C-alpha positions as CSV (number, residue, x, y, z in Angstrom):
1,M,21.5,-18.5,7.8
2,Q,23.6,-19.2,4.7
3,A,20.6,-18.3,2.5
4,L,20.3,-15.0,4.4
5,S,23.9,-14.0,3.9
6,R,24.1,-15.1,0.3
7,R,21.3,-12.8,-0.8
8,F,22.8,-9.6,0.5
9,D,24.9,-7.5,-1.7
10,D,28.2,-5.9,-0.5
11,R,26.5,-2.9,1.0
12,A,24.1,-5.0,3.0
13,M,26.9,-7.4,4.2
14,N,28.7,-4.4,5.7
15,I,25.6,-4.0,8.0
16,I,25.2,-7.7,8.8
17,T,27.7,-8.0,11.7
18,P,28.3,-11.2,13.7
19,L,26.1,-9.6,16.5
20,S,23.1,-9.1,14.1
21,L,23.5,-12.7,12.8
22,A,23.5,-13.9,16.4
23,Y,20.1,-12.2,16.8
24,A,18.7,-13.3,13.5
25,P,15.2,-11.9,13.0
26,R,12.2,-13.8,14.2
27,V,9.4,-11.5,13.1
28,A,5.8,-11.4,14.5
29,L,3.9,-9.3,11.9
30,F,0.5,-7.8,12.9
31,S,-1.9,-6.8,10.3
32,G,-5.5,-5.6,10.3
33,N,-6.1,-7.3,6.9
34,Y,-3.5,-9.7,5.7
35,N,-5.6,-12.0,3.4
36,Y,-9.4,-11.6,3.7
37,L,-9.7,-8.7,1.3
38,R,-7.2,-7.7,-1.4
39,D,-5.7,-4.2,-1.1
40,G,-2.4,-2.5,-1.7
41,A,-1.2,-2.8,1.9
42,N,-1.6,-6.5,2.3
43,R,-0.2,-7.2,-1.2
44,A,3.0,-5.4,0.0
45,L,3.0,-7.3,3.3
46,N,2.6,-10.7,1.5
47,R,5.5,-9.8,-0.7
48,L,7.6,-9.1,2.4
49,V,6.7,-12.3,4.1
50,D,7.4,-14.3,1.0
51,Y,10.8,-12.6,0.6
52,L,11.7,-13.1,4.3
53,E,10.9,-16.8,4.2
54,R,13.0,-17.2,1.0
55,Q,15.9,-15.7,3.0
56,G,15.5,-18.2,5.8
57,V,13.9,-15.7,8.2
58,A,11.2,-17.0,10.6
59,V,8.0,-14.9,10.4
60,R,4.5,-15.4,11.7
61,V,1.5,-13.3,10.9
62,Y,-1.3,-12.3,13.3
63,S,-4.4,-10.9,11.6
64,P,-8.2,-11.1,11.4
65,T,-9.3,-13.6,8.8
66,G,-12.5,-14.3,6.9
67,D,-14.2,-17.5,6.0
68,E,-12.1,-17.8,2.8
69,P,-8.9,-15.9,1.9
70,A,-9.3,-13.5,-1.0
71,F,-6.0,-14.9,-2.5
72,V,-3.3,-17.4,-1.8
73,H,-1.4,-15.7,1.0
74,A,2.3,-16.1,2.0
75,G,3.4,-17.5,5.3
76,D,1.6,-18.9,8.4
77,V,-1.3,-16.8,9.6
78,V,-2.8,-17.0,13.1
79,S,-6.3,-15.7,13.2
80,V,-7.2,-13.1,15.9
81,P,-10.8,-12.4,17.0
82,S,-12.5,-9.7,15.0
83,I,-15.9,-8.1,14.1
84,S,-17.1,-6.4,10.9
85,I,-16.6,-2.6,10.9
86,P,-19.9,-0.6,10.8
87,R,-20.5,1.1,7.4
88,R,-17.5,-0.7,6.0
89,K,-18.5,-4.4,6.6
90,E,-15.9,-5.6,4.1
91,Y,-13.2,-4.8,6.7
92,R,-12.8,-6.3,10.1
93,F,-11.8,-4.8,13.5
94,A,-9.4,-7.0,15.5
95,M,-10.5,-7.4,19.2
96,G,-7.0,-7.6,20.6
97,L,-4.7,-10.5,21.6
98,P,-6.5,-13.2,23.7
99,Q,-4.7,-15.7,25.8
100,R,-4.5,-18.4,23.0
101,V,-2.8,-15.9,20.6
102,R,-0.3,-14.7,23.3
103,E,0.5,-18.4,24.0
104,D,1.2,-18.9,20.3
105,L,3.4,-15.8,20.3
106,A,5.3,-17.1,23.3
107,A,5.9,-20.4,21.6
108,F,7.1,-18.7,18.4
109,R,9.5,-16.6,20.5
110,P,9.8,-13.5,18.3
111,N,12.6,-11.0,18.8
112,L,11.0,-8.3,16.6
113,F,7.4,-7.1,16.3
114,H,6.4,-5.4,13.0
115,L,3.1,-3.5,13.2
116,S,1.4,-2.6,9.9
117,A,-1.4,-0.4,11.3
118,P,-2.0,1.7,14.4
119,D,-5.3,-0.1,15.1
120,Y,-6.4,-1.8,18.3
121,L,-4.5,-5.0,17.3
122,G,-1.4,-2.9,16.8
123,Y,-1.9,-1.1,20.0
124,K,-2.2,-4.3,22.0
125,A,0.8,-5.8,20.2
126,L,2.8,-2.6,21.1
127,Q,1.9,-3.0,24.8
128,L,2.9,-6.7,24.7
129,A,6.2,-6.0,23.1
130,K,7.0,-3.4,25.7
131,S,6.3,-5.9,28.5
132,W,8.5,-8.5,26.8
133,D,11.3,-6.1,26.0
134,V,10.9,-6.9,22.3
135,P,11.8,-4.1,19.9
136,V,9.0,-2.8,17.6
137,V,9.0,-1.4,14.1
138,A,6.0,-0.1,12.1
139,S,5.2,0.4,8.5
140,V,2.9,3.2,7.3
141,H,0.5,2.1,4.6
142,T,-2.4,4.5,4.8
143,R,-3.0,8.0,6.0
144,F,-5.8,7.0,8.3
145,E,-6.3,10.4,9.7
146,T,-7.3,11.8,6.3
147,Y,-10.2,9.3,6.0
148,L,-12.2,11.1,8.7
149,Q,-13.1,14.0,6.4
150,Y,-14.9,11.6,4.0
151,Y,-17.2,10.3,6.8
152,G,-18.2,13.6,8.5
153,F,-15.5,13.5,11.3
154,A,-12.9,16.0,10.0
155,W,-12.9,17.6,13.5
156,L,-11.3,14.5,14.9
157,E,-8.3,14.7,12.7
158,K,-6.1,16.5,15.2
159,Y,-6.9,14.0,17.9
160,A,-6.1,11.1,15.5
161,T,-2.8,12.7,14.7
162,R,-2.0,13.0,18.4
163,Y,-2.8,9.3,18.9
164,L,-0.6,8.4,15.9
165,R,2.3,10.4,17.3
166,N,2.0,8.6,20.6
167,F,1.8,5.2,18.8
168,Y,4.7,5.7,16.4
169,T,7.1,7.3,18.8
170,Q,7.2,4.1,20.8
171,C,8.7,2.3,17.8
172,E,12.4,1.8,17.1
173,Q,11.9,2.5,13.4
174,I,9.0,3.4,11.1
175,Y,8.9,2.7,7.4
176,A,7.4,5.2,5.0
177,P,6.8,4.1,1.4
178,T,8.0,7.4,-0.2
179,E,10.3,10.2,0.7
180,S,7.3,12.7,0.5
181,M,5.5,10.6,3.1
182,A,8.6,10.4,5.3
183,Q,8.8,14.2,5.2
184,V,5.2,14.4,6.5
185,L,6.0,12.0,9.3
186,R,9.1,13.9,10.3
187,A,7.2,17.2,10.3
188,E,4.6,15.6,12.5
189,R,7.3,14.2,14.8
190,M,6.1,10.7,14.5
191,C,9.4,8.9,15.2
192,G,13.1,9.6,15.6
193,D,14.1,7.0,13.0
194,I,12.0,7.1,9.8
195,R,13.2,5.0,6.9
196,L,12.0,4.1,3.4
197,W,10.3,1.0,2.4
198,S,9.2,1.6,-1.1
199,R,7.1,-0.6,-3.3
200,G,7.9,-2.7,-6.3
201,V,6.0,-3.7,-9.4
202,D,6.0,-6.8,-11.6
203,S,7.2,-5.1,-14.8
204,A,6.8,-8.2,-16.8
205,L,3.1,-8.6,-15.8
206,F,2.3,-4.9,-16.1
207,H,3.6,-4.1,-19.6
208,P,2.4,-1.9,-22.5
209,A,2.5,-5.0,-24.7
210,K,-0.6,-6.3,-22.8
211,R,-2.8,-3.8,-24.7
212,D,-5.6,-5.8,-26.4
213,E,-7.7,-4.2,-29.1
214,D,-10.2,-7.0,-29.0
215,W,-10.7,-6.4,-25.3
216,R,-11.3,-2.7,-26.0
217,A,-13.8,-3.5,-28.7
218,A,-15.6,-6.0,-26.4
219,H,-16.0,-3.1,-24.0
220,G,-17.3,-0.6,-26.6
221,L,-14.0,1.2,-27.2
222,A,-13.0,2.1,-30.7
223,P,-9.4,2.3,-31.7
224,H,-9.4,6.1,-31.7
225,D,-11.2,6.4,-28.3
226,I,-9.2,7.9,-25.5
227,A,-10.0,5.8,-22.4
228,I,-9.4,7.3,-19.0
229,A,-8.9,4.6,-16.3
230,F,-9.7,4.6,-12.6
231,V,-8.3,1.7,-10.7
232,G,-9.0,0.9,-7.1
233,R,-11.5,0.2,-4.4
234,L,-14.8,2.1,-4.9
235,V,-14.8,3.9,-1.6
236,L,-15.1,7.6,-0.8
237,E,-11.6,8.1,0.3
238,K,-10.3,7.2,-3.1
239,G,-11.5,10.6,-4.5
240,L,-14.5,9.2,-6.3
241,G,-16.4,12.6,-6.1
242,V,-13.5,14.5,-7.6
243,F,-13.1,11.9,-10.4
244,A,-16.8,12.2,-11.3
245,D,-16.6,16.0,-11.2
246,V,-13.7,16.1,-13.5
247,M,-15.4,13.7,-16.0
248,Q,-18.4,16.0,-16.0
249,V,-16.2,19.0,-16.8
250,L,-14.7,17.1,-19.7
251,R,-18.1,16.3,-21.0
252,E,-19.2,20.0,-20.7
253,R,-16.1,21.1,-22.6
254,G,-16.7,18.6,-25.4
255,V,-13.5,16.6,-24.8
256,A,-14.0,13.2,-26.4
257,H,-13.2,10.4,-24.0
258,K,-14.4,7.2,-22.5
259,V,-14.1,6.0,-18.9
260,I,-13.0,2.6,-17.6
261,V,-13.5,1.9,-13.9
262,I,-11.5,-1.2,-12.7
263,G,-12.5,-2.2,-9.2
264,D,-15.4,-2.7,-7.0
265,G,-16.7,-1.5,-3.6
266,P,-19.6,-0.2,-1.6
267,E,-19.8,3.1,-3.6
268,R,-20.2,1.4,-7.0
269,A,-23.8,2.2,-7.5
270,A,-23.4,5.9,-6.6
271,F,-20.3,6.1,-8.8
272,E,-22.0,4.5,-11.8
273,S,-24.9,7.0,-11.5
274,R,-22.4,9.9,-12.0
275,L,-20.5,8.4,-14.9
276,P,-23.0,7.8,-17.7
277,G,-21.6,5.5,-20.4
278,A,-18.6,4.4,-18.3
279,V,-17.3,0.8,-18.5
280,F,-17.3,-0.9,-15.1
281,T,-15.2,-4.1,-15.1
282,G,-15.6,-5.0,-11.5
283,F,-12.6,-6.4,-9.7
284,L,-9.8,-7.8,-11.9
285,G,-6.5,-9.5,-10.9
286,D,-3.3,-10.6,-12.4
287,E,-3.4,-11.0,-16.3
288,A,-6.9,-9.6,-16.6
289,L,-5.9,-6.5,-14.6
290,A,-2.7,-6.0,-16.6
291,R,-4.6,-6.2,-19.9
292,A,-7.1,-3.7,-18.7
293,Y,-4.4,-1.2,-17.6
294,A,-2.6,-1.5,-20.9
295,S,-5.8,-1.2,-22.9
296,A,-6.5,2.2,-21.5
297,D,-4.9,5.4,-22.6
298,L,-4.7,7.6,-19.5
299,F,-4.7,7.0,-15.8
300,F,-6.4,9.4,-13.4
301,N,-5.9,9.0,-9.6
302,P,-7.3,11.9,-7.6
303,S,-6.8,10.2,-4.2
304,Q,-4.9,12.0,-1.4
305,T,-5.1,9.2,1.1
306,E,-2.4,6.8,-0.2
307,T,1.0,6.8,1.2
308,F,2.4,5.2,-1.9
309,G,-0.1,4.4,-4.7
310,N,0.5,0.9,-6.1
311,V,-2.1,1.5,-8.8
312,T,-0.1,4.5,-10.0
313,L,3.1,2.5,-10.3
314,E,1.2,-0.3,-12.1
315,A,-0.2,2.2,-14.5
316,M,3.2,3.7,-15.2
317,A,4.6,0.2,-15.8
318,S,1.7,-0.4,-18.2
319,G,2.6,2.7,-20.2
320,L,-0.2,5.0,-19.1
321,P,0.5,8.7,-18.7
322,S,-0.8,9.6,-15.2
323,V,-2.7,12.6,-13.8
324,C,-2.7,12.4,-10.0
325,A,-3.2,14.4,-6.9
326,Q,-0.2,16.2,-5.6
327,A,-0.2,13.9,-2.5
328,T,2.3,11.9,-0.6
329,G,2.2,8.8,-2.8
330,S,2.0,10.2,-6.3
331,M,4.5,13.0,-5.7
332,S,7.3,10.4,-5.4
333,L,6.3,8.5,-8.5
334,V,5.1,10.9,-11.1
335,L,7.5,13.5,-12.5
336,H,5.3,16.5,-13.3
337,G,5.6,17.4,-17.0
338,V,7.8,14.3,-17.7
339,S,5.8,11.2,-17.0
340,G,2.5,12.8,-16.0
341,F,0.9,15.7,-14.3
342,L,0.2,16.5,-10.6
343,A,-2.5,18.9,-9.4
344,E,-3.7,20.1,-6.0
345,H,-6.3,17.7,-4.5
346,G,-9.8,18.8,-5.5
347,A,-8.5,21.2,-8.3
348,V,-11.2,20.0,-10.7
349,G,-10.5,22.5,-13.5
350,E,-6.7,21.8,-13.4
351,Y,-7.2,18.0,-13.6
352,A,-9.6,18.6,-16.5
353,D,-7.0,20.8,-18.2
354,Y,-4.3,18.1,-17.9
355,L,-6.5,15.3,-19.1
356,A,-7.7,17.3,-22.1
357,C,-4.2,18.2,-23.0
358,L,-3.1,14.6,-23.0
359,A,-6.2,13.4,-24.8
360,G,-5.5,15.7,-27.7
361,N,-1.8,15.2,-28.0
362,N,-0.6,11.8,-29.0
363,A,3.1,12.8,-29.1
364,L,2.9,13.9,-25.5
365,R,1.2,10.7,-24.5
366,Q,3.9,8.7,-26.1
367,S,6.6,10.7,-24.4
368,F,5.0,10.3,-21.0
369,K,4.4,6.6,-21.6
370,S,8.2,6.0,-22.2
371,A,9.2,8.1,-19.2
372,G,6.7,6.5,-16.8
373,R,7.7,3.0,-17.9
374,E,11.4,3.8,-17.4
375,R,10.7,5.1,-13.8
376,A,8.6,2.0,-13.0
377,L,11.5,-0.3,-13.9
378,L,13.5,1.2,-11.0
379,H,11.1,-0.4,-8.5
380,N,12.5,-3.9,-8.2
381,W,10.8,-5.9,-5.4
382,D,13.8,-7.9,-4.2
383,N,16.1,-4.9,-3.9
384,I,13.3,-3.0,-2.0
385,L,12.6,-5.9,0.4
386,Q,16.2,-6.5,1.0
387,A,16.4,-3.0,2.5
388,V,13.6,-3.9,5.0
389,L,15.6,-7.0,6.1
390,V,18.7,-4.8,6.6
391,N,16.6,-2.5,8.7
392,Y,15.4,-5.4,10.9
393,C,19.0,-6.5,11.5
394,D,20.0,-3.0,12.3
395,V,17.3,-2.8,15.0
396,L,18.3,-6.1,16.5
397,R,22.0,-5.1,16.5
398,T,21.4,-1.7,18.1
399,T,19.0,-2.9,20.7
400,A,20.7,-6.3,21.4
401,A,17.2,-7.6,22.0
402,R,16.7,-11.0,23.7
403,A,14.1,-13.5,22.5
404,P,11.5,-13.8,25.4
405,H,11.7,-16.9,27.6
406,P,8.3,-18.8,27.3
407,Q,7.6,-18.6,31.0
408,T,8.3,-14.9,31.0
409,A,6.1,-14.4,28.0
410,L,3.2,-16.3,29.4
411,A,3.4,-14.4,32.6
412,A,3.3,-11.1,30.7
413,A,0.3,-12.3,28.7
414,A,-2.0,-11.3,31.6
415,I,-1.6,-7.6,30.8
């Protein structure tokens, strides 16, 4: 535990008491998608696992897996049975915790469960934790209840909210990525102890200096072209319809612009049909992604489903003025009128006004670029992840949880 204690600053060390060190975290992390498909949520979880292991914390991940990981993941992953989700076959639905997985959990002897989604896997893990008297925390990565409106099930949203409240109120703590999301969770009475787990950005990777005029030219962008970037999975809940509507308004108004779409997904063909002349790069990662960000001029994110918005933070670090939905994620990142603009979700005319304003005003773009980059630099990963570890220790200290005895655990596995 020397590595653990060395990494904490003075504020954190005031929290790490002898009692909390006696109950050093042994974390079982449950994820619906830890490594088989790259997205913002599992990138954050992988960062957390890597950080915890560097601090000497024992952590084990339980998640559905695919034939091949989408990236090199952090930590040990135990595969749980799963099936493809209808209409979204790229994602998998976990079928619970069979006996072999429970035996693995018993052998690992966790004293803390971390649930990253309120799915069936999370629900079964919550049941198991209660039977073992192991405290539970949960992180909120996505506003799942808002997805329903995009697939014809808006009438189910109130029932989904009721389920989420029942799920999260059984947790000792829940972690929201932004204060605006925390306010939503408090208003919906999701948990008595709601804390922040923000997100960080690699500000050396995502940097304005990565702009590449040769890359622009290779994609048909002249030096004077104003390129508006969309970055993310090409799925309905990312606001693709609103994005396309706004681009149509800009064309009708005669606002000169080009569109760069960075990402891929099941809605690509439909999205391409609505964006004539747009550049579709497909999925990009690491240096290629950083270069594409910096080689654009504006970033437009109309999604209201993110709880944080990693792409918005990456765009800000890359020096892009941002126009975003006034939603839980973007509201805590973009300073309206300082580093970008915020508009009501679906306000097509307002989005078009802001983008046209920025497209025609280089001085304003430069001002927003500097302000956005400055705010992005505040999001340091290690400082952010240290706060999560402090929260873990706080839970263990206040609950004085006991690690389950293997025989007790195996007996409980029959539930």
